[in-house]
KEKE-3310 file (N, C-alpha, C; in steps of 0.2 Angstrom, whole numbers, plus 5000, padded with zeros to 4 digits):
npx = (4983:4976:4969:4956:4951:4938:4941:4937:4927:4934:4942:4933:4928:4939:4944:4956:4964:4971:4982:4979:4966:4951:4955:4964:4963:4956:4966:4977:4971:4969:4982:4987:4979:4983:4997:4996:4990:5000:5010:5003:4999:5011:5021:5009:5004:5009:5000:4988:4974:4968:4953:4947:4934:4933:4930:4936:4949:4967:4972:4980:4986:4988:4976:4979:4991:5006:5008:5019:5020:5006:4993:4984:4969:4959:4942:4939:4934:4922:4906:4907:4917:4912:4907:4918:4925:4916:4918:4931:4930:4922:4930:4941:4952:4953:4943:4940:4951:4951:4950:4938:4936:4924:4910:4899:4884:4881:4894:4898:4888:4892:4905:4901:4894:4903:4910:4920:4929:4921:4923:4919:4923:4926:4928:4937:4949:4951:4954:4966:4974:4974:4981:4993:4997:4997:5008:5018:5018:5024:5034:5047:5061:5065:5064:5050:5048:5038:5021:5019:5011:5005:5003:4995:4983:4980:4977:4966:4957:4956:4949:4937:4936)
npy = (5093:5078:5067:5064:5057:5048:5044:5034:5028:5022:5014:5004:4999:4993:4983:4984:4983:4987:4979:4980:4978:4985:4997:5009:5003:5010:5019:5011:5005:5015:5019:5007:5008:5020:5017:5006:5013:5022:5014:5008:5018:5025:5038:5046:5047:5059:5068:5066:5067:5062:5061:5060:5057:5066:5061:5049:5053:5053:5059:5075:5075:5084:5094:5092:5083:5075:5058:5048:5055:5057:5068:5070:5073:5078:5080:5090:5103:5102:5095:5082:5070:5070:5083:5091:5086:5089:5103:5105:5100:5110:5121:5118:5123:5117:5107:5098:5090:5082:5067:5060:5049:5039:5031:5037:5044:5058:5064:5059:5066:5079:5079:5077:5088:5098:5093:5084:5068:5055:5041:5025:5018:5005:4998:5007:5005:4991:4991:4998:4990:4978:4983:4985:4972:4966:4973:4968:4955:4955:4949:4954:4953:4963:4975:4986:5004:5015:5018:5031:5047:5049:5035:5030:5038:5034:5021:5023:5029:5018:5009:5016:5026)
npz = (5022:5016:5018:5029:5043:5052:5068:5078:5072:5061:5068:5074:5062:5056:5064:5071:5086:5101:5113:5126:5138:5146:5158:5150:5138:5127:5124:5120:5109:5100:5098:5092:5080:5074:5072:5063:5052:5049:5044:5033:5025:5021:5014:5013:5025:5031:5027:5032:5043:5059:5068:5084:5096:5111:5124:5128:5128:5132:5148:5149:5137:5122:5113:5099:5091:5084:5077:5072:5060:5056:5059:5074:5081:5095:5099:5109:5111:5105:5102:5098:5088:5075:5073:5074:5063:5052:5053:5050:5036:5031:5032:5024:5012:4999:4996:4986:4984:4995:5005:5014:5027:5034:5041:5045:5042:5043:5042:5030:5021:5024:5018:5005:5002:5000:4990:4992:4992:4998:5008:5013:5029:5033:5020:5014:5023:5021:5007:5007:5016:5008:4997:5002:5006:4993:4988:4997:4993:4981:4967:4967:4978:4986:4999:4999:4997:5008:5002:4990:4990:4978:4974:4984:4982:4969:4971:4979:4970:4961:4969:4970:4978)
capx = (4979:4972:4965:4953:4948:4934:4945:4934:4923:4938:4944:4928:4927:4945:4946:4963:4963:4977:4982:4976:4959:4949:4958:4970:4961:4955:4973:4981:4968:4971:4989:4987:4976:4988:5003:4994:4989:5006:5013:5000:4999:5018:5021:5003:5003:5011:4995:4982:4972:4963:4950:4944:4930:4937:4928:4941:4956:4971:4973:4987:4988:4986:4970:4982:4998:5008:5009:5022:5018:4999:4990:4979:4965:4953:4937:4938:4930:4916:4902:4910:4922:4908:4906:4925:4926:4912:4921:4937:4928:4919:4935:4946:4953:4953:4939:4940:4957:4951:4946:4935:4935:4919:4904:4894:4880:4882:4900:4898:4885:4896:4910:4899:4892:4909:4913:4926:4928:4918:4925:4917:4929:4928:4930:4944:4954:4952:4958:4973:4977:4975:4986:4999:4998:5000:5015:5022:5019:5027:5039:5054:5062:5068:5059:5047:5047:5031:5018:5019:5004:5002:5001:4989:4978:4979:4973:4959:4953:4955:4943:4931:4935)
capy = (5087:5076:5062:5065:5050:5048:5039:5028:5024:5017:5009:4998:4995:4990:4978:4985:4984:4986:4973:4981:4978:4988:5004:5010:5000:5015:5022:5006:5003:5021:5019:5002:5010:5025:5013:5003:5018:5025:5009:5006:5025:5027:5045:5049:5048:5065:5072:5063:5069:5057:5064:5056:5060:5068:5058:5045:5056:5052:5065:5078:5075:5090:5093:5089:5081:5070:5051:5045:5059:5058:5073:5067:5078:5076:5085:5093:5109:5101:5090:5075:5070:5072:5090:5094:5084:5094:5110:5104:5100:5116:5126:5116:5127:5113:5101:5093:5086:5079:5061:5059:5042:5038:5027:5041:5048:5065:5065:5058:5071:5085:5078:5077:5095:5101:5089:5080:5061:5051:5034:5021:5016:4998:4997:5011:5001:4985:4992:5000:4984:4974:4986:4984:4965:4964:4976:4964:4949:4956:4945:4956:4952:4969:4979:4992:5010:5016:5021:5038:5050:5047:5028:5030:5042:5030:5015:5025:5030:5011:5006:5020:5031)
capz = (5024:5010:5020:5035:5046:5058:5071:5082:5066:5057:5073:5074:5056:5054:5068:5074:5093:5105:5117:5133:5139:5152:5159:5145:5132:5121:5122:5117:5103:5096:5096:5087:5074:5071:5070:5057:5047:5047:5040:5027:5021:5019:5014:5013:5032:5032:5024:5035:5050:5062:5073:5089:5101:5117:5130:5131:5127:5137:5151:5148:5130:5119:5108:5093:5091:5078:5078:5066:5054:5056:5064:5078:5085:5099:5098:5116:5111:5100:5105:5096:5083:5069:5073:5072:5056:5048:5053:5045:5029:5029:5032:5020:5006:4993:4998:4981:4985:5002:5005:5021:5029:5039:5039:5048:5036:5044:5040:5022:5018:5024:5013:4998:5000:4998:4984:4994:4991:5004:5008:5019:5034:5032:5013:5013:5026:5017:5001:5009:5018:5002:4992:5006:5005:4986:4987:5001:4990:4974:4966:4969:4985:4989:5003:4995:5001:5009:4997:4990:4990:4972:4974:4988:4978:4963:4974:4982:4964:4959:4973:4969:4984)
cpx = (4975:4968:4962:4949:4944:4937:4942:4930:4928:4941:4940:4928:4933:4947:4953:4962:4970:4976:4980:4969:4957:4953:4964:4968:4960:4962:4977:4978:4969:4978:4990:4985:4981:4994:5001:4993:4995:5010:5010:5000:5006:5018:5015:5001:5004:5005:4988:4981:4967:4960:4946:4939:4934:4935:4933:4948:4960:4972:4980:4989:4985:4980:4973:4989:5000:5010:5012:5020:5010:4997:4984:4976:4960:4948:4935:4933:4924:4912:4904:4914:4918:4908:4913:4927:4922:4915:4927:4936:4926:4925:4941:4946:4953:4949:4939:4946:4957:4947:4944:4933:4930:4913:4898:4890:4881:4888:4901:4894:4889:4902:4907:4896:4897:4913:4920:4924:4926:4920:4922:4923:4931:4931:4937:4950:4956:4956:4965:4977:4979:4980:4993:5001:5001:5007:5020:5023:5022:5033:5046:5055:5064:5062:5056:5047:5040:5028:5018:5012:5001:4999:4995:4983:4976:4975:4966:4955:4951:4949:4937:4930:4937)
cpy = (5085:5070:5064:5059:5051:5042:5033:5024:5019:5012:5003:4995:4991:4984:4978:4987:4983:4980:4974:4981:4982:4995:5004:5007:5004:5018:5017:5004:5009:5021:5013:5004:5015:5021:5009:5007:5021:5020:5008:5012:5027:5035:5049:5050:5055:5070:5069:5066:5064:5061:5059:5060:5061:5064:5053:5047:5055:5059:5068:5078:5081:5089:5090:5088:5076:5063:5049:5049:5061:5063:5070:5073:5075:5082:5088:5099:5108:5095:5083:5076:5072:5080:5094:5092:5088:5101:5110:5104:5107:5122:5124:5120:5124:5107:5096:5088:5081:5072:5060:5052:5041:5034:5031:5045:5055:5067:5065:5064:5078:5085:5080:5084:5099:5098:5086:5073:5058:5044:5030:5018:5009:4996:5001:5007:4995:4986:4994:4994:4979:4976:4984:4976:4963:4967:4971:4957:4949:4952:4947:4956:4958:4972:4985:4998:5011:5019:5028:5041:5049:5040:5027:5033:5037:5024:5017:5026:5023:5008:5010:5025:5038)
cpz = (5017:5012:5027:5037:5052:5062:5074:5077:5063:5062:5073:5068:5054:5058:5071:5081:5096:5110:5124:5133:5145:5152:5154:5138:5126:5119:5118:5110:5098:5094:5091:5080:5070:5069:5063:5051:5045:5043:5034:5023:5018:5020:5015:5021:5034:5030:5027:5042:5052:5068:5078:5094:5107:5123:5133:5129:5133:5141:5150:5141:5126:5114:5101:5094:5085:5081:5072:5060:5053:5061:5067:5082:5089:5099:5105:5116:5106:5104:5104:5090:5076:5068:5071:5065:5051:5048:5049:5038:5027:5028:5027:5014:4999:4994:4992:4981:4991:5001:5013:5022:5035:5036:5042:5042:5037:5041:5032:5019:5018:5019:5006:4996:4998:4992:4986:4993:4998:5003:5014:5023:5032:5025:5012:5016:5023:5011:5002:5012:5012:4998:4996:5005:4998:4985:4991:4997:4983:4973:4967:4976:4989:4993:4999:5000:5003:5003:4996:4990:4984:4971:4978:4985:4972:4966:4977:4976:4961:4962:4973:4975:4982)
residu = (UNK:UNK:UNK:UNK:UNK:UNK:UNK:UNK:UNK:UNK:UNK:UNK:UNK:UNK:UNK:UNK:UNK:UNK:UNK:UNK:UNK:UNK:UNK:UNK:UNK:UNK:UNK:UNK:UNK:UNK:UNK:UNK:UNK:UNK:UNK:UNK:UNK:UNK:UNK:UNK:UNK:UNK:UNK:UNK:UNK:UNK:UNK:UNK:UNK:UNK:UNK:UNK:UNK:UNK:UNK:UNK:UNK:UNK:UNK:UNK:UNK:UNK:UNK:UNK:UNK:UNK:UNK:UNK:UNK:UNK:UNK:UNK:UNK:UNK:UNK:UNK:UNK:UNK:UNK:UNK:UNK:UNK:UNK:UNK:UNK:UNK:UNK:UNK:UNK:UNK:UNK:UNK:UNK:UNK:UNK:UNK:UNK:UNK:UNK:UNK:UNK:UNK:UNK:UNK:UNK:UNK:UNK:UNK:UNK:UNK:UNK:UNK:UNK:UNK:UNK:UNK:UNK:UNK:UNK:UNK:UNK:UNK:UNK:UNK:UNK:UNK:UNK:UNK:UNK:UNK:UNK:UNK:UNK:UNK:UNK:UNK:UNK:UNK:UNK:UNK:UNK:UNK:UNK:UNK:UNK:UNK:UNK:UNK:UNK:UNK:UNK:UNK:UNK:UNK:UNK:UNK:UNK:UNK:UNK:UNK:UNK)
# end
């Protein structure tokens, strides 16, 4: 894993919401966010973990699963997603290569303590979306393959993440 995302934090910062309101709305919005991330991250999605609080986790869904290459975790055995994210950061064997996406001060502090890159959810998502738009607007009319891990890391550095 190279990218660790605070799921609901990014969901609210990104403005990506599912079409279902009321019952099932959280599940629909989670799915919409994960679909958007998978599309925008390209191959980097295979090195991305998104953590959600467990309170609104779908019943019967395991604590962790994959969604189009993205590892999805629910903080069922933790008080909240922040606690699980902090644990993942603490146990990561190469935190200097890790980008932590959250706007939560507690999560940002945990990332910085281990010298991981801390990225604000809204800014990170906007930069990712803008990079994808620029790629889509490129003059060559051929469809572009998904962004490579190297490209995503370069754009993250370009935008100061």
